[in-house]
N, C-alpha and C positions, 0 to 999 in steps of 0.2 A: 504494500500500500504506500502511496506517495504521501508524505507529510507536508502540509502547507506551511509556508513561511511568510511572516509579515515582516518585511525588511525595508529599510529606508532606501529611497532611490538615489543612491550615492555610489559612484565608482571609486574603488580603493586605489591608492597609489601602489603600483606593482613593484616599486623599487624597495630593496631591502639591503641594509648594510651587512655584508657577509664577511668582510675583511677590514679590520680597523687598525691602522697604524697612523692615525691622524696627527695633527700638530700637537706638540707638547703643551702641557698646561701648567707646568711648574719649573722652577729653576731656570728662568729665562735670562739671557744676556749676561754681560760681564758683572752686573750687580750681584749675581748669585755666587760669584767667586769662580776662579778658574777650575777648581776641582769639581764644582757642582753644576756648572753651566750645562744645560741639556740641549740647546738648539745650535745648529750648525748648518752651513750650506755647502753644496758640493758641485763642482763643475767637472767637465771631462777634460782630457788632455789632448792637445794637438788636434783640435776640431772634432774630438769625440764627445761623448756625453755620459752622464752618470745615470744609474738606474738601480733596480733591485729585483726581488722576486716575491711571489706570494703563492699560496695554495689555500683552498677552502673546500668544504664539502667532503663527502665520503666516496671511496672507490665504488664505481658502478653507477653513480648519479650523473645525470646530464644537467648542466647549468648553462644559462645565457647571461653574459655580463651586459648590463645596461649602461653602466657609467663607471669610469675610473677618474678619481679625483687626486690631483697632486698640487704642489705649491712651488712657487719660484720666487727668488730674491735677486732681482737684476741690478740693483744699485752698485756703483763702483766709485772710484776716485773722481770721475768726471761728474757725478751727480746721482740723483735718484729720480727716475722717470715718473711722470704723472700718469703715464699709461704704458703698457707693454709695447704698443705700436711705436712709441718714440725711439725705442732701442732695438726692436726686432721686426723683421719683415715677414717672418714665417715661424710657425710653431708646429712641431710634429710629436705624435705619440707613437712610439715603437713598441712592438709586442712580439712574443714568440714563446713556444713551449719548450720546456727542458733546456737543453744546452744548444738548441738551434740558434742560428743568427736571427737577430730581431729585424722585423720589417716595419716600415712606417704604415700604420693602418688608418691614421687620421692626420691630415695636415691642412693648415689654413693660413691664409694670407692676412697680414696685419697692415693697416695704414697708420702713418704718424698721427699722433693726437687722439688715438682711439684704442679701446679694448675689443671692439667689434671685429669678429673674424669672418672673412668672406667665404661663403660656400662651404661651411664645415660645421659639424656639431660640437663646437667648442665654445664654452661660456667662461669668460674671465671676469672675476670680481676681486676687489681688494679685501684680503683677509684682515688687514689692519685698519679698515675703514670705520669701525664703530668702537673705538676706544681700546682695541687690542694693542699690545705693545709692538712697536716697530722692532726690526731686527738690528741688533747692535753689532757693527763691524768695526772693531777697534776704535770706538768712540764716534763713528758715523752711523746714523740711523736711517734704515731703508724700509720701504714698504714691502709687504709680503703679498704676493698675488696668488689667488686660488684659481686653478684650471680644472674645469669639469668637462671631460670628454664624454659626450652624451649620445644616447640612441645608438650604441655600439652594435647591439644584436650579435654579440660575439660568443659563439658556442664553445664551451670548454668542458672538460671532464672533472668530476669531483675527485679531490685528493691528489691531482696532478700538479706539478710545479710549472709555473709560468713566469717569464721574465718580462720586464717593461723598462722603458726609459723615455724621458721627455727632453726634447732639445729645441732650442730656438735659434734661428739663423739671424745673427746680429747685423745691424746696419753699420756702415762705416762711421767711426767716430770723427769729430772735427779734425780736419787735416787729411782725412781719407787714409789714415795709416793703421788704426787699431779698430778691430771689430769688437762690439760689445759682447762679453762672454755670458753664457747662460749658466745659472746656478739653480739646482734643485734643492729644496729644503729638506733637511734631515734632522735627526735627533737621537739622543741616547734614551732608549725606552724606559729604563728604570728611573732615571732622574726626571724624565718628562712627565711621569705620572698620568699618562693618557693611554690611548689605544696602543697596544704593543704586540699585536698578533704576529707570530712567527718572527719576532725580532732576534736576529743572530749576531748583531753588532758589526756586520760587514755590509759592504755595498759593491755593486758591479760597475765596472767601467767598460764602455763599448767604444769601438772606433767609429769613424764617420760612416762606415758601411753597415753598422749594426752588429759586427762580429764582436764577441766577447774578448776584450783585451786583458782584463785583470779583475780578480776578486780582491778588493782592497780592505785590509784590516787597518782602520784608522789609528789604532794604538801603536802600530809600527811606523806609520808615516802620516804626517799632517795634523793629527789631533792627539789628545791625551786620554781618550776613552772610546769605547765602541760606539758605532752609529749605524743607523739604517735610513734609507730614504723614506720620507713620509708618504703614505698612500692610503686611500680608502677605495674599496671596490663594492659596488652595488650590483646585485644580480638576483635572478629568480631561478627556481628549479623548473626544468623542462620535463613535463610528464606526458604520458601517452593518453590521447583523447580519441574516442570513437563517437561519431555523431550520426544519428538516424532521426530524421524528422525534427521534432522539437525536443528531443532528448540528447543530452551530452553525457557520455560515460567516461569518468576518470578511471583508468585501469590501474588496479593495485599491483604492486610488484615487490620484489625483495628490498628495494630501496625507497619505495613510496607506499606508506601505510595510509590508506584512505580513512581509517578510523581516527587519525591524528589531525584531521582538518577542522578548521573553524568554519562551519557551514554558513555562518552569518556573513562571511566575507565573499561568498561566491558571486561572480558576475560574468555575464557574457557581454562584453563592452560595458554599457551602462544598464543592461537589462538584469532585472532581479528574478531569480528562479521562483517558479510556482510551487515547487516541492522537490523532494529528493528521496532516494532509497539506497540502502546498502545491501548488496547481494553479490554472490559469486556468479558473475555474468558469463565468463568464459570457461568456467569449470576447472580453474587451476588451483583451487583451494584458498584463494585470497579474495577478500572482499573488494568489490568495485563500487564506485559511487556514481549513480545515475541521477542527473539533475534535469528537471523538466522546465522548459520555457514555452512561451507561446510564439508561434511563427517559425520561420526558417532560420537556422543558425549558420552564421559564417564568421570566421575570425577565431578568437581565443577565449577559453574559459579561464578566468583568473581567480585567485583567492590566496588565503594564507593558512599555514599550519597553525596548530595551537601554540607552537613556540615562536610564532611571528614570521617564520620564513615564508616568502612569497613563492607562488608557483604559477605556471601557465601551461595549459594544454591547448594546442592550436589545431584547427581542422586542416587536414592536408589537402 
């Protein structure tokens, strides 16, 4: 029997923070003392760029990354730009699995005087714009910029390691001799007292082609403590969906327990289900969740598990 649901006509945000190594929240800048300072910035060497790695989910799961968020600190001895476009003409997100070379998966053009990126799913905002402390670079204070690489629709496997890097192509400095260097924000996880997922105290350096050039231990060179590049990953679990008429069935599996879902979050676009039932539809001994709607169904059935993890099953 189908159980009727009285639910509000509200579409839920499908994004879910699955990996959190965000900006540090404590022991910022030189005022904390050299031994306790948590925040640091990292560039690449010889036109390369800095990056790191992450993993989330369980083996056997299929995930789709919706957004990757990183931070940059571009100020230098010549000044602190009022927008990233003043110093950089292009920004790129590089990505790859395991130890494979990274490829640029998103790139966008910047114009002077703006943070707007042409023809790319990149949103740039000032992380220090609402009272957050500026970045202290030996007594000079610089803005921190947040970069959200959005609408990625990037399919990945749960439990697998992936590498990333962000790089900006600098404009020529006054005199045409020096290009502005790109710095990614990093931190010491323990001292930063914020998100510290999979923090191993090391970061990755890639050459200009995306090849891994070095795994850098900052305690050996450049700094006096471990550091990772700050990153947040937003993703949803991809699940199997079968659609027939006005019914959509989420198929239970070894990695997807339909009994762990919050049925109040189920939506097909903005459409609210008329009812649902749990039954072993395909005879594999696992419960499947059938959700009933009015009318023809096209697109994706979205919702959340009871632990808050977002999922989506899409009609093929």
